[in-house]
C-alpha positions as CSV (number, residue, x, y, z in Angstrom):
1,M,-47.6,9.7,22.2
2,K,-46.9,9.3,18.5
3,R,-46.1,13.0,18.2
4,R,-43.7,12.8,21.1
5,L,-41.9,9.8,19.6
6,L,-41.7,11.6,16.2
7,A,-40.2,14.7,17.9
8,C,-37.6,12.6,19.7
9,L,-36.6,10.9,16.5
10,L,-36.2,14.2,14.7
11,T,-34.1,15.6,17.5
12,G,-31.8,12.5,17.3
13,V,-31.4,12.8,13.6
14,L,-30.4,16.5,13.9
15,A,-27.9,15.6,16.7
16,L,-26.3,12.9,14.5
17,G,-26.1,15.3,11.6
18,M,-24.2,17.8,13.7
19,L,-21.8,15.1,15.0
20,S,-21.0,13.6,11.6
21,G,-19.2,16.9,10.6
22,C,-16.8,16.6,13.6
23,G,-13.7,14.9,12.4
24,G,-10.0,15.2,13.5
25,G,-6.8,16.4,12.1
26,E,-5.3,19.2,10.2
27,E,-4.9,17.8,6.7
28,K,-7.2,19.5,4.2
29,N,-7.2,18.4,0.5
30,A,-3.4,17.9,0.6
31,A,-1.9,17.1,-2.8
32,P,0.3,14.0,-3.2
33,A,4.0,14.6,-2.7
34,E,4.4,13.2,-6.2
35,K,2.0,13.0,-9.1
36,S,-0.2,10.0,-8.6
37,D,0.1,8.1,-11.9
38,A,-1.8,5.2,-10.4
39,G,-5.1,7.0,-10.5
40,G,-5.3,8.9,-7.3
41,D,-8.8,10.1,-6.7
42,E,-9.9,10.3,-10.3
43,D,-12.5,7.6,-10.0
44,A,-13.6,8.5,-6.5
45,A,-16.7,10.6,-5.6
46,P,-15.9,14.3,-5.0
47,A,-14.7,14.6,-1.5
48,E,-16.2,17.1,0.9
49,D,-14.2,18.6,3.8
50,S,-15.2,17.7,7.3
51,D,-15.0,20.4,9.9
52,A,-11.6,19.2,11.1
53,G,-10.1,19.0,7.6
54,G,-9.2,15.9,5.7
55,E,-11.2,14.5,2.8
56,S,-14.6,12.7,3.3
57,A,-17.0,10.6,1.4
58,E,-20.5,11.3,2.8
59,G,-22.6,8.5,4.0
60,S,-24.6,7.3,7.0
61,G,-23.8,3.6,7.4
62,D,-23.5,1.7,10.7
63,L,-19.9,2.6,11.0
64,G,-20.6,6.3,11.1
65,T,-17.3,8.0,10.4
66,V,-14.1,6.0,9.7
67,T,-10.7,7.7,9.5
68,L,-8.0,6.5,7.1
69,I,-4.5,7.6,8.2
70,L,-1.9,7.3,5.5
71,S,1.8,7.2,6.4
72,N,2.3,9.7,3.5
73,R,1.0,10.3,0.0
74,D,2.7,8.6,-2.9
75,E,1.5,7.1,-6.1
76,F,0.5,3.7,-4.6
77,L,-1.0,5.0,-1.4
78,S,-3.1,7.5,-3.3
79,T,-4.6,4.7,-5.3
80,L,-5.2,2.7,-2.1
81,E,-7.1,5.7,-0.7
82,T,-9.3,5.6,-3.8
83,G,-10.2,2.0,-3.0
84,V,-11.2,3.0,0.6
85,Q,-13.2,5.9,-0.7
86,N,-15.1,3.9,-3.2
87,A,-15.9,1.2,-0.7
88,A,-17.0,3.8,1.9
89,K,-19.3,5.3,-0.7
90,D,-20.8,2.0,-1.6
91,M,-21.3,1.1,2.1
92,G,-22.7,4.5,3.1
93,V,-19.8,5.3,5.4
94,N,-18.5,8.8,6.1
95,M,-14.7,8.6,5.5
96,V,-12.0,11.1,6.5
97,T,-8.4,10.8,5.2
98,Q,-5.4,12.2,7.1
99,D,-1.8,12.3,6.0
100,A,0.8,11.7,8.7
101,Q,3.6,12.9,6.4
102,N,5.9,10.1,7.6
103,D,5.7,11.3,11.2
104,T,4.7,8.6,13.7
105,S,3.9,11.2,16.4
106,K,1.5,12.9,14.0
107,L,-0.1,9.6,13.1
108,L,-0.7,8.8,16.7
109,Q,-2.3,12.2,17.2
110,F,-4.8,11.4,14.4
111,V,-5.5,8.0,16.0
112,E,-6.3,9.7,19.3
113,T,-8.5,12.3,17.6
114,A,-10.6,9.6,16.0
115,R,-10.9,7.8,19.3
116,N,-12.0,11.1,21.0
117,D,-14.6,11.5,18.3
118,G,-16.1,8.2,19.3
119,Q,-15.3,6.4,16.0
120,K,-15.9,2.7,16.1
121,A,-13.1,1.7,13.8
122,I,-10.0,3.2,12.2
123,I,-7.8,2.2,9.2
124,V,-4.1,2.9,9.6
125,N,-1.2,2.6,7.1
126,P,1.8,2.7,9.6
127,V,4.8,5.0,9.1
128,D,6.8,2.4,10.9
129,P,5.4,-1.2,11.3
130,A,7.4,-1.5,14.5
131,T,5.1,1.1,16.2
132,C,1.9,-0.8,15.7
133,S,1.6,-1.6,19.4
134,Q,1.6,2.2,20.0
135,I,-1.2,2.6,17.4
136,V,-3.3,0.0,19.1
137,E,-2.7,1.6,22.5
138,A,-3.7,5.0,21.1
139,A,-6.8,3.5,19.5
140,G,-8.3,2.4,22.9
141,D,-11.6,0.6,22.3
142,M,-11.7,1.3,18.6
143,K,-11.4,-1.6,16.1
144,V,-8.1,-1.2,14.2
145,V,-7.4,-2.2,10.6
146,L,-3.7,-2.0,9.7
147,I,-3.2,-1.8,6.0
148,N,-0.4,-2.4,3.5
149,R,2.5,-2.5,6.1
150,Y,2.4,-5.7,8.1
151,P,3.2,-5.2,11.8
152,T,6.7,-6.1,12.9
153,E,5.1,-7.7,16.0
154,E,2.4,-10.1,14.9
155,S,1.2,-10.4,18.5
156,V,-0.6,-7.1,18.1
157,L,-3.2,-8.8,15.8
158,S,-6.3,-10.0,17.6
159,D,-10.1,-10.1,17.3
160,S,-10.0,-6.3,17.4
161,V,-6.8,-5.5,15.5
162,V,-6.4,-7.0,12.0
163,Y,-4.4,-6.6,8.8
164,A,-5.5,-6.1,5.2
165,G,-2.8,-6.3,2.5
166,S,-0.9,-8.6,0.2
167,D,1.5,-11.4,1.1
168,E,4.9,-9.9,0.3
169,M,6.5,-13.3,-0.1
170,E,4.5,-13.7,-3.3
171,S,5.8,-10.5,-4.9
172,G,9.5,-11.3,-4.6
173,K,8.8,-14.9,-5.6
174,Y,7.3,-13.8,-8.9
175,Q,10.3,-11.6,-9.5
176,G,12.8,-14.4,-8.9
177,E,10.9,-16.9,-11.0
178,Y,10.8,-14.5,-13.9
179,L,14.5,-13.8,-13.7
180,A,15.4,-17.5,-13.4
181,E,13.4,-18.2,-16.5
182,Q,15.1,-15.5,-18.5
183,F,18.6,-16.5,-17.3
184,K,18.0,-20.2,-17.9
185,A,16.8,-19.5,-21.4
186,A,20.1,-17.6,-22.0
187,G,22.1,-20.5,-20.6
188,K,23.2,-18.7,-17.4
189,T,23.1,-20.2,-13.9
190,E,25.4,-17.7,-12.2
191,I,24.5,-14.0,-12.0
192,K,25.3,-10.8,-10.2
193,Y,22.5,-8.4,-9.2
194,I,22.1,-4.9,-8.0
195,L,19.4,-4.6,-5.3
196,L,17.3,-1.5,-4.7
197,N,15.8,-1.8,-1.2
198,G,12.7,0.0,0.2
199,M,12.9,1.2,3.7
200,I,15.2,-1.0,5.8
201,G,13.4,-2.9,8.6
202,Q,10.0,-2.9,6.9
203,T,8.4,-6.3,6.4
204,S,7.7,-5.5,2.7
205,T,11.4,-4.7,2.1
206,T,12.7,-7.8,3.9
207,Q,10.2,-10.3,2.5
208,R,10.3,-9.0,-1.1
209,T,14.1,-9.3,-1.1
210,E,14.2,-12.7,0.6
211,S,11.5,-14.3,-1.5
212,C,13.1,-13.1,-4.8
213,L,16.6,-14.5,-3.9
214,Q,15.0,-17.7,-2.6
215,A,13.1,-18.2,-5.9
216,L,16.3,-17.8,-7.8
217,E,18.1,-20.3,-5.6
218,D,15.2,-22.8,-5.9
219,A,15.4,-22.5,-9.7
220,G,19.1,-23.4,-9.6
221,I,20.4,-19.9,-10.2
222,T,23.4,-18.8,-8.1
223,A,22.9,-15.1,-7.5
224,T,25.5,-12.9,-5.8
225,E,25.6,-9.2,-5.0
226,A,27.3,-7.0,-7.5
227,T,27.4,-4.4,-4.7
228,A,25.9,-3.9,-1.3
229,P,22.1,-3.3,-1.4
230,L,21.1,0.3,-2.0
231,A,18.5,1.5,0.5
232,A,16.6,4.0,-1.6
233,D,13.6,4.2,0.7
234,W,11.0,3.5,-2.1
235,D,12.0,6.8,-3.8
236,R,12.7,7.2,-7.6
237,A,15.0,10.1,-7.3
238,T,17.0,8.5,-4.4
239,A,17.4,5.3,-6.4
240,Q,18.6,7.2,-9.4
241,D,21.2,9.1,-7.4
242,M,22.5,6.0,-5.6
243,I,22.7,3.7,-8.6
244,T,24.2,6.1,-11.2
245,P,27.8,6.0,-10.2
246,L,27.7,2.2,-10.1
247,L,26.3,1.5,-13.5
248,T,29.7,2.0,-15.3
249,T,32.0,0.8,-12.6
250,I,30.7,-2.7,-11.7
251,E,29.5,-5.8,-13.5
252,Y,25.9,-6.9,-13.1
253,D,23.3,-9.0,-14.9
254,C,20.1,-7.6,-13.5
255,I,18.5,-4.9,-11.3
256,I,16.1,-6.1,-8.6
257,S,13.9,-3.4,-7.1
258,N,11.5,-3.7,-4.2
259,N,9.1,-1.3,-6.1
260,D,8.4,0.3,-9.4
261,A,9.4,3.8,-8.4
262,M,13.0,2.8,-7.6
263,A,13.2,0.6,-10.8
264,L,12.1,3.7,-12.8
265,G,14.9,5.6,-11.1
266,A,17.4,3.0,-12.3
267,I,16.0,3.3,-15.8
268,E,16.5,7.0,-15.7
269,A,20.0,6.6,-14.4
270,M,20.9,4.2,-17.2
271,N,19.6,6.6,-19.8
272,S,21.6,9.4,-18.2
273,V,24.9,7.5,-18.6
274,G,24.1,6.2,-22.1
275,I,23.2,2.6,-21.2
276,D,20.2,0.9,-22.8
277,P,17.9,-0.1,-19.9
278,A,16.7,-3.0,-22.0
279,S,20.3,-4.5,-21.9
280,V,19.7,-6.1,-18.5
281,P,16.4,-7.2,-16.9
282,I,15.0,-4.7,-14.4
283,V,12.2,-5.9,-12.2
284,G,9.9,-4.0,-9.9
285,V,6.7,-4.3,-7.8
286,D,3.3,-2.4,-7.8
287,A,2.4,-2.3,-11.5
288,T,2.1,1.5,-11.4
289,V,1.1,3.4,-14.5
290,D,4.7,4.4,-15.2
291,G,5.9,0.9,-14.4
292,C,3.5,-0.6,-16.9
293,Q,4.4,2.0,-19.5
294,A,8.1,1.1,-19.0
295,I,7.3,-2.6,-19.6
296,K,5.3,-1.6,-22.7
297,E,8.3,0.4,-24.0
298,G,10.7,-2.5,-23.2
299,T,12.8,-0.6,-20.6
300,M,11.5,-2.6,-17.6
301,A,11.3,-6.4,-17.8
302,M,8.5,-7.1,-15.4
303,T,6.6,-5.9,-12.3
304,V,4.1,-7.4,-9.9
305,F,0.7,-6.0,-9.6
306,Q,-0.2,-5.1,-6.1
307,D,-3.9,-4.3,-6.0
308,A,-3.9,-0.9,-4.2
309,E,-7.6,-0.3,-4.7
310,G,-8.3,-3.9,-3.7
311,Q,-6.4,-3.4,-0.4
312,G,-8.5,-0.3,0.2
313,V,-11.7,-2.2,-0.3
314,A,-10.5,-5.0,1.9
315,A,-9.6,-2.6,4.7
316,M,-13.0,-0.9,4.7
317,K,-14.9,-4.2,4.5
318,S,-12.7,-5.5,7.4
319,A,-13.6,-2.5,9.5
320,Q,-17.3,-3.1,8.9
321,N,-17.0,-6.8,9.6
322,L,-15.0,-6.2,12.8
323,V,-17.7,-4.0,14.1
324,D,-20.4,-6.4,13.1
325,G,-18.5,-9.4,14.6
326,K,-18.3,-11.2,11.2
327,P,-15.4,-12.9,9.5
328,L,-13.1,-10.3,7.8
329,N,-13.6,-11.7,4.3
330,E,-17.4,-11.8,4.5
331,G,-18.7,-10.0,1.4
332,T,-15.3,-10.2,-0.4
333,D,-13.4,-12.5,-2.7
334,F,-10.2,-12.2,-0.6
335,T,-8.5,-14.9,1.4
336,L,-8.6,-15.1,5.1
337,D,-5.6,-16.6,6.9
338,E,-5.8,-19.4,9.4
339,T,-5.8,-17.0,12.4
340,G,-8.8,-15.0,11.1
341,H,-6.9,-11.8,11.6
342,V,-5.4,-11.2,8.2
343,L,-7.1,-10.6,4.9
344,W,-4.9,-11.3,1.9
345,V,-5.3,-9.5,-1.5
346,P,-3.4,-11.4,-4.2
347,F,-0.3,-10.3,-6.2
348,V,-0.2,-10.9,-10.0
349,P,3.0,-11.0,-12.1
350,V,2.9,-8.5,-15.0
351,T,5.1,-8.9,-18.1
352,A,4.9,-7.7,-21.7
353,D,2.5,-10.6,-22.3
354,N,-0.3,-9.2,-20.0
355,V,0.7,-5.6,-19.3
356,D,-2.1,-4.2,-21.4
357,E,-4.6,-5.6,-18.8
358,Y,-3.0,-3.3,-16.2
359,M,-2.6,-0.1,-18.2
360,K,-4.8,2.6,-16.7
């Protein structure tokens, strides 16, 4: 009887070993669209390819295989991926990454592939937060962790569908408070600003903008547009192209950017037309390596640290806790919202006073 039981166990182990190599998707060791100054995979364990492509961190935890689907690969999201990879390694989970290349239909195909593979949970960074209901539908019985881009329809969140990220209202608030302090010190209560927006319609774009302007107003600063907001879609080159012709033709007191990449584009644009970037405060979000270096050099006034690796860890922990039926924040230091469906990773303001702590 003991021999028969041992044989059955060995057969089961072999079968599981064969299944663990069967992932979904077409992406194989894809390089980021831009150089990942924020760390990328430098600190992660070497990835091994699954049979279906993608990048995997080997393990054999209760979750089995978890697929992380990125909307695309940029500096911030590559760092977020590192956080997921490191958490997966620590938890003994096999992780596969897929890049949707900003294509929602491709993203949904990756979700369906993970479901057909029998995965228990999936982590998704949506291309468009308005399509989260489609993601949930494609996931079927899988647990879903949405990461970094808050769903447009909060009603998709449930005991099986959760969100891990940072409260975007905090990031803009820190920008506005910093600017208000600087302008008050200079004796100014009325200012004009140039606004560099991320992707229009995304929660992060809307909330970062609204909270920044609200913080200025709350501090007694009357802020008006120097020009219509520039929708640069989070992209450095796009921001540079859009802002360059305005720099010498309109009056402005500061440049507010929804992320560091666009703020850096503004800095490059100012340099190209012979304007000292330090002549007006430029503020960003993310505390990327280049952003922090710009603060160190005095060309960017401040940024807000968004903990990409922390969000990655929060997402993987959330996936495990969902499957185990535990509170999302169990085993973490992160804050759970009152619904129990959102895990918040805090923002931190970064200026010349503390930038050294965030240099990587």
